[in-house]
N, C-alpha and C positions, 0 to 999 in steps of 0.2 A: 100351197104347192100347185104347180102347174098341172093341169089335167093331162092324162095320157099314160099309156102303159110303158113300163120299163122292163127290161129283160136282163137276167143275170146268168152268168156262166161260171161253172167250176171246172176248169180245164184239167183233164187227166189223160194219161197216155192211152188208156183203154176206153174210158167213158168220159163224156162231157155232161156234167150236171146242168140242168136248165131250170130256171124259175121265172115267173112272170108276175107282174103286179096287176091289180084291178085297174080300171080306167082312172080312178081317183088317185092312184099311186099310194094307197094306204097299206095294202096288204100284199106281201110277197108269198106266192104259192108255188111249190115245186111242181113241175110237170115231168113227163117222161124224159129220161136221159137220152143222149145221142151216143151211138157208137163212134169212137174216134177213128173213123175209117177215111183215109185220104180220098177214096173213090166217091163217097157220099156226103162227107162232112159239109162242104160248102153249099151243096144244093139243099140239104136239110136245114141249115142255118138260114139260107136265103128264104126258104119256105116259111120259117118262123117269123122272119121280118115282114113278109107279105101278110101273114095271118094276123100278127099283133101290132104292126107299125109302131115299134117302140120309139119313145122320144129320147131315150139314151140306153146305153149298154154298160152294164157293170161286170167286170171280169175279175175274179179272185186273183190276187197277186201274191205269190208265195214269198214270204220274207222269213229270215231267221228271227228267233225271239229277240235278238239284239237290234233288229230293225234293218239289218243289212240284207242285200239281195241273196237269194238262194240259187243253187244250181238250176232249179226248175224255172226261175224267173225268166231266163232267155226264151224257153219254149213258150211261155205265156205271152211274152212280147211278140213272138212270131205268130201266135194265134191271134193276137190283137191286130196284127197287120192283115191277116186273112179277113177278119171282121171289117176292118177299115175299107177293104176292097168291095165289100158287099153292102155298105150303108153309108149314108152321109150323117147319120145320128152321132152325137158325141159318144166317146168311149172312155170309161173311167176304170183305172186299175185300182181295185179295192184291197186293202190289206186283209188277207185271209187267215192270219194267224188265229188259231183256235176254232175256226168255223167247223171243221170236220168233227172236232171234239164236241162242240155244242150241238151239232146236228145228230151225232150219235146218242147223246144224252136225251134229246127230244124224242128220237125214235124208240129208245129203250123205255122211256116213260109212257110211250104210246103202246107198249106191249110187244114191240118187235125184238126178236133175238138177233144176234149178229149175222146169222145166216139169212134170215128173212129181210134184214135191213140192207144187205149188200147191194141190192138193185135200187134202193131208195136213197142211200147215203149221199151220192153225188148231187142229186137234185135238192136234197135237204140242205146240203152245204151251199149250193147255189142260192137257195132262199135266204140263208144266213148272210151270205155276201150281199145280196140285194137289200136285205133289211139294214145292213150297215150303210149302204149307199143312201137308202131312204132317210136314215137318221141324220147323216151328214147333210143331205138336201134340206131337211127340216130346219137344221140349225144354222146353215150358212147359205142356203139358196141353191146350192148344187153340191154334188159329191166332190171330194178332193181328188187330186192326182188324175187330171185329164190326160189321156194318151195323145201324144203328138206324133203324127206320121212323119 
């Protein structure tokens, strides 16, 4: 795998979960979520890009269990457009079905109850999304579903 950090986002109406990889691209780790505030969102994301210099961005893409687009898919595409204006790095829309469920399970197993996990679930989901992108990269050289502006 190509060396360099990757960053993952789990876009939500209130919070945006964030995860980052190590320099080798082997391990996705959740970091503090961002408040989805139109006043600060872009500057906070730009600061993350400066701090981590990601070689690509993975954004969770909500689909129905059938694989068809969900109502939320359009807002995620709009978020991807915001990201595209902040970076030249490739952006991938990663199928996020079941990531929140798996993130909740991991947090429960780590001893968090639903109340204490509330502030961590979004970034844990972002880590699951980024893990999915990393698995795709390992198997085929890059994640699937590159976002085209």
